[in-house]
C-alpha positions in Angstrom: -0.1 0.2 0.0 2.7 2.3 0.6 4.6 1.5 -2.3 1.3 2.4 -4.2 0.9 5.9 -2.4 4.7 6.5 -3.2 4.3 5.5 -6.6 1.0 7.9 -7.1 3.2 10.7 -5.4 5.9 10.2 -8.0 3.6 10.1 -10.9 2.0 13.3 -9.4 5.4 15.1 -9.4 6.1 14.1 -13.0 3.0 15.7 -14.2 3.0 18.9 -12.4 6.8 19.0 -13.5 5.8 18.4 -17.4 2.8 21.0 -16.9 5.3 23.7 -15.0 7.7 22.8 -18.4 4.8 23.2 -20.9 3.6 26.5 -19.3 7.1 28.3 -19.6 7.7 26.9 -23.0 4.2 28.6 -24.0 5.1 31.8 -22.2 8.5 32.0 -24.1 7.0 31.5 -27.1 4.3 34.0 -26.2 6.8 36.7 -25.5 9.2 36.1 -28.5 6.2 36.7 -30.7 5.1 39.8 -28.7 9.0 41.0 -29.3 8.9 39.8 -33.0 5.5 42.1 -33.2 7.0 44.8 -31.5 9.8 44.3 -33.9 8.1 44.7 -36.5 6.0 47.5 -35.8 9.3 49.5 -34.9 10.8 48.8 -38.4 7.4 49.9 -39.9 7.5 53.0 -38.2 11.5 53.5 -38.5 13.2 56.4 -37.8 16.3 57.5 -40.1 19.3 59.3 -38.1 21.7 60.4 -40.2 24.8 62.7 -38.9 25.9 65.4 -41.0 29.2 67.1 -41.3 29.0 69.4 -38.8 28.3 66.9 -36.0 24.9 67.4 -35.4 22.3 64.6 -35.7 19.2 64.9 -38.0 16.3 63.0 -37.3 14.2 62.4 -40.4 10.8 61.1 -39.5 9.0 58.9 -42.4 7.3 60.3 -45.2 3.6 59.7 -45.6 2.5 58.5 -48.7 0.4 60.7 -51.1 -2.9 60.0 -51.3 -4.4 60.9 -54.7 -8.0 62.0 -54.9 -10.5 61.8 -57.9 -9.1 63.5 -61.1 -10.5 67.0 -61.8 -13.0 66.8 -64.6 -11.6 67.9 -67.8 -14.3 68.1 -69.8 -15.3 70.8 -72.3 -17.9 72.9 -70.9 -20.7 75.1 -72.9 -22.7 78.1 -71.3 -25.8 78.3 -73.1 -27.6 81.8 -72.6 -31.3 81.8 -73.6 -34.1 84.3 -72.6 -35.7 81.9 -70.1 -32.2 81.5 -68.2 -28.7 79.8 -68.5 -27.4 76.3 -68.7 -24.2 74.9 -68.7 -23.6 71.5 -70.7 -20.5 69.5 -70.6 -19.4 67.6 -73.7 -18.3 64.1 -73.5 -15.2 62.8 -74.3 -16.3 59.7 -75.7 -17.9 61.3 -78.5 -15.2 63.2 -80.1 -16.4 64.1 -83.7 -19.3 65.6 -81.9 -17.7 67.3 -79.5 -15.3 69.0 -81.8 -17.5 70.1 -84.4 -19.9 71.5 -81.6 -17.0 73.4 -80.2 -16.0 75.0 -83.4 -19.5 76.2 -84.0 -19.6 77.6 -80.8 -16.1 79.5 -81.3 -17.4 80.7 -84.3 -20.6 82.6 -83.0 -23.0 80.1 -85.3 -25.4 79.9 -82.8 -25.7 83.3 -81.4 -29.2 84.6 -81.8 -30.5 81.3 -83.4 -33.7 79.9 -81.4 -35.3 76.7 -80.0 -37.5 76.5 -82.6 -39.1 73.3 -81.5 -40.5 72.4 -77.9 -42.4 69.3 -77.1 -43.2 69.2 -73.3 -42.7 65.9 -71.6 -40.1 65.2 -74.7 -37.3 67.5 -75.6 -36.3 71.1 -76.5 -34.5 71.5 -80.5 -32.9 74.3 -81.7 -29.6 75.2 -84.1 -31.2 75.7 -87.4 -29.5 78.4 -88.9 -32.7 79.5 -90.6 -34.2 80.8 -87.3 -31.7 83.5 -87.0 -34.1 86.1 -88.8 -37.6 83.9 -89.6 -40.9 85.7 -89.7 -43.2 84.3 -86.9 -45.3 82.3 -89.3 -42.3 80.5 -90.7 -41.8 76.7 -90.4 -38.3 75.6 -88.9 -36.2 72.7 -88.4 -34.9 72.2 -91.9 -31.7 74.4 -91.9 -28.3 73.0 -92.0 -28.9 70.6 -94.7 -25.8 72.2 -96.7 -23.4 71.1 -94.0 -21.9 67.5 -93.9 -23.3 65.2 -91.5 -21.6 64.0 -88.4 -20.9 60.1 -88.4 -23.0 58.6 -85.5 -21.1 58.0 -82.0 -23.2 55.7 -80.2 -22.0 54.6 -76.8 -23.8 52.2 -74.5 -23.0 54.2 -71.2 -24.5 57.4 -72.8 -28.3 57.3 -72.6 -31.2 60.0 -73.2 -31.6 61.0 -69.2 -32.9 64.4 -68.5 -30.7 67.1 -69.6 -28.9 65.1 -72.1 -27.4 67.0 -74.9 -27.9 65.1 -78.4 -27.7 65.9 -82.2 -30.8 66.1 -84.5 -30.7 64.1 -87.6 -33.0 63.4 -90.6 -33.8 59.8 -91.4 -30.7 58.9 -93.3 -29.8 55.0 -93.0 -26.4 55.7 -91.4 -28.1 57.4 -88.3 -25.6 60.5 -88.9 -26.3 63.4 -87.1 -27.1 67.0 -88.1 -23.9 69.1 -88.3 -25.6 72.0 -86.0 -29.2 71.3 -85.0 -29.4 69.7 -81.5 -31.7 68.7 -78.7 -32.2 68.7 -74.4 -34.0 65.8 -73.0 -36.8 66.6 -70.8 -38.8 63.4 -70.9 -40.6 61.5 -68.1 -40.0 59.1 -65.2 -40.4 55.3 -66.3 -41.3 52.5 -64.1 -39.6 49.0 -64.0 -42.1 47.8 -66.7 -41.7 50.3 -69.3 -38.1 50.0 -68.9 -38.3 45.7 -69.5 -40.5 46.7 -72.7 -38.1 49.3 -73.9 -34.9 46.8 -73.4 -36.9 44.3 -75.7 -37.6 46.8 -78.0 -34.5 48.2 -78.3 -32.8 44.6 -77.7 -30.4 46.1 -75.0 -30.1 46.1 -71.3 -29.6 48.9 -68.7 -27.3 49.1 -65.9 -29.0 49.6 -62.3 -27.7 53.1 -62.4 -29.5 53.8 -65.7 -32.3 52.5 -64.7 -32.4 54.4 -61.4 -31.6 57.4 -63.5 -34.7 57.2 -65.7 -37.0 56.4 -62.7 -36.1 59.1 -61.0 -35.6 62.4 -62.9 -36.6 60.6 -66.5 -36.0 60.5 -70.0 -36.5 59.2 -73.6 -35.2 55.8 -73.5 -36.8 55.0 -76.8 -34.1 57.2 -78.6 -31.2 55.5 -77.0 -28.8 54.2 -79.7 -30.9 55.9 -82.4 -29.5 59.6 -82.0 -25.9 60.3 -80.6 -26.1 61.4 -77.1 -22.8 63.7 -76.8 -22.8 65.8 -73.8 -25.4 66.9 -70.8 -26.9 69.6 -68.4 -24.9 69.9 -65.6 -26.3 73.5 -64.5 -29.4 74.9 -64.8 -31.7 72.0 -65.6 -34.7 74.1 -64.5 -34.7 76.2 -67.8 -35.2 72.9 -69.9 -38.3 72.9 -68.0 -39.2 76.5 -68.4 -38.7 76.4 -72.2 -40.6 73.2 -72.6 -43.4 74.7 -71.1 -43.9 77.9 -72.8 -46.7 78.7 -75.2 -46.6 77.4 -78.4 -48.1 77.4 -81.9 -49.0 74.2 -84.5 -45.7 73.2 -85.3 -44.2 73.3 -81.7 -42.6 76.4 -82.2 -42.7 78.7 -79.2 -45.2 81.8 -80.1 -42.6 83.9 -78.4 -38.8 83.8 -79.7 -36.5 82.1 -77.5 -33.2 82.7 -78.7 -29.8 81.4 -77.5 -26.1 82.7 -77.3 -22.8 80.3 -76.5 -19.6 80.4 -74.8 -16.9 78.3 -74.0 -16.8 78.3 -70.0 -13.0 79.0 -69.0 
């Protein structure tokens, strides 16, 4: 019996010794890992000490990385001053043919004193007919500029007829090339998901979530997408589109009172 008790006592001491050994090893391992972590942090925040020829010690702090923000919008912007207010449009770089042609005409003063000769509330306002400059009140407008070379279509899936979109008018040519001078700005109306689903089937396209939300929130004319070139958008003065679109008009959608425009490039 005494031998059994003595044996149990020895085994207990052995277990305690093994347990103590494991605790010591774990503690040493933890301390080593902690030291390594501190070492890593110290190296990350390393301070450079440099001794110059004068004998002074110069301490250089680590330079923080430069955070690059959003790139500035360098799009060309055009101010359109009308009898109903002022709008600013930006031209898309992804439609360079239309952009460059529009800028050329603005610089030449082509649009100055021309009218918004066709307005349809819930649809769009149209201008840029050179015949509107000195047109009598009863004259139907919209055929001017045919002597100018058309601009090849520049359809882009990402550019669509949301409210405020700036797009090129055109005749029924099979290439869907744009008029060199006549343009329109979309007013449109809000659409629901069912209407947009139907439009997708009709046009054989698929709107992004952003495009769908925009059409539902502010509206537009999606039935014109991929048929007329969108080359810019109104970024200021969108309320002017609503004001012009709601003006009294005569048969043929010409405003009863002339609504003239003047354009300049925003510096």
